[in-house]
N, C-alpha and C positions, 0 to 999 in steps of 0.2 A: 584201925584197916594196915593193910601191909600193903609194901612194894609190889607192884603187880610187871614183870620182867616181858611188857609185851613190844617194847620200842628201842632198837639197837641202837636209837640218835643218845637213847639214855645213857645205855653201854660208852658210848664213847665219848661221851661229857664225863662220864667218871671214871673212864681212863688218864684221857686229857686231864684230870684234875689231881689225878695220882701220881703226875711228873711236877706240878708246879697249881700257884693260883692263878686261876685268869678270868677274864670277864669275858661274856657271850662273845661279843666279836672277836676277841682274840680264838675263842672257843674255832669261830668258822674259820677264819683265816688257818687256822694251824691245820685243822682238818683238811681243808681245799691245799695246801702246801704238801701234803701227803697223801694226798690223790684219795683220802677216804671216802669223797662221795662217788668212785667205783663205786661201794658196798654198802655206802651206810646213806638213805636219802638225808638231805642235807635243807633247809629254810629258815632264814630268817625266825621265820613267825615261829616254826615248831621250836626251834632249838629256844627260846625263848620260854615256851611253855614247860618244854621239860627241866629245865633248868628251876623252874618255879615248881614244878612236881617234885624234883631232888631236894629242892632245899624243906619246902613241905615235910617228907618223910624224914626228914635230918639225915639224910646219906652226903648232903653238900650245907656248907656254909659260908655266907655272906662273909669274909676275911679282911676286907678294908673298902674305900671306896676312895674312889681319883676325884680328882677336878683338873681339868687342862682349859686353860683358856676361860673363854665365854662356854664352852659347851656344859652340857650336864652333868651330875656325878654322874659315874660310874661305877660300879660291883664290884667287886672281883671276888669269884665263890673258891673256896678251898674244900678240899672232899675231906669227912669227917669219919673217922676211924669204923665207925659203922657202912658209911660209904662204902671202905674198902673192901672190909669183909663182904660184903653185898654185890661187887666188884669182881672179886675174887670165886664166889660162889657161885655168879651168873656166867664167865669165864668155866670155871668148871662145867657146869650142866650143858653150856650151850656146845661144848669140844666133847663133851663126852657121851651125848645121847644126842643119837640121831632124830631126828623131830621128821615127821610129815609135813612136807612145802607143798603146796600146789603148783607149778609153775606150769605156765601156758602154752608152752612148747607141748608139753606132756600132754595137756588138755587136747592140742590139736590134732599130735600125731595118733592120739587115741579114736579117731575118729574119720583119719584119714582114707576109708577105704568108702566113707561117703562121698570122695573125689575120684574121678575118674585114673585111671592110673599117670595118664599123658599131665593132664593136670597135677596130680601129686609128684611128678616128675619134678614138671617147671618150679613148683614150689618150693620143693625140698632143694635143691642147685641153687634158686635165689639165697636161701638158708646157708647153703655152703659159699655163696659170695660173700655175705653179709659177715658168717665166722671167719673168715679168711682178714677180710678187713680190719674184724676185732681181736684176731690173733697178731695183726702186723702192729695196728696201735699200742698195742699192750705192749709189743715185744719191744716196740721204740720206747715207751713208757718206763718199761723196766731198766734198758739198757740206760736211761736219760739217771735215773733213782740207783744204780749201781753206782752212774759217774760221777753224783753227789757226793761220793763216802759213804752214803747209807749203807748201814748191815743188812744181808739180805731179811732179818730180823722186823726190820722197818715197813716191810713192806709184802710181808710171807703170804697176806690175803688177794692181791695180787698174782704170783706164781703158784697159788691154789686155783685163779680162776684161769689163768694160762692150759693147766692142766685140764682141766675142766672143757676148758673152749677146746683144746685137741681131742679129747673124749668125742668131745658131744661132734667134730670134724669127721672122725673117723668114723661114727656109725652113721650119720649123714653120709656117707662116702660108700659104704655099705648097704644102706637101702637104697641110694640111689642107683647104682649100679647090679642090683638086684631087679629092685623094680624096672628097670632099662633092660635085660636079659630076661624080666619074666620070672626068674628063680623064687620068689620073697614066697613065703610059704600062705598056701590060698588065692596066686594070681589067678590061675584061670577064674575061678569064682569069682573074684574081683573084676576081672575084663568081661566077664560075660553078664555083668551087675552092669554094666554100662554101654553096651553095644544097643 
């Protein structure tokens, strides 16, 4: 049975273990410190499931067990050579090959004509405000990470997210203005439909 490349959390675990052996708790802590939960959904239950799956596929191995005081033993995992090869192949695939994703916003905006123009304008302006808030929060986070002395490569995915949010903000502004001015293609039909 081959490993299925479907869970980004598995990719994150392989990446972390390519740096050093870690216990799952340390993996989660490191991901939080690096703000990776901004791009990869993280919870302990799924993390332990992913670790078990990677171990079963021999992509990682139990490198050691640690015992501290009265606490139960903790297994520290390390990446295998097979795991390193899988990590590199998976990264090449993710970066090189665009995949069709199904964002909720695209689904909603594809049917925006079902709302009256004034309602559409209201919700698009609300989204503009939300995107502005995300941009501001991300700018603060990026400044903090840069101030910690981390190189840009350590948080490059957040830089990409910032660029995508800026592009979305520009499109939302165009759509809001075109709706307000009645210049979006098909506006007359749209308005007539909701009279």
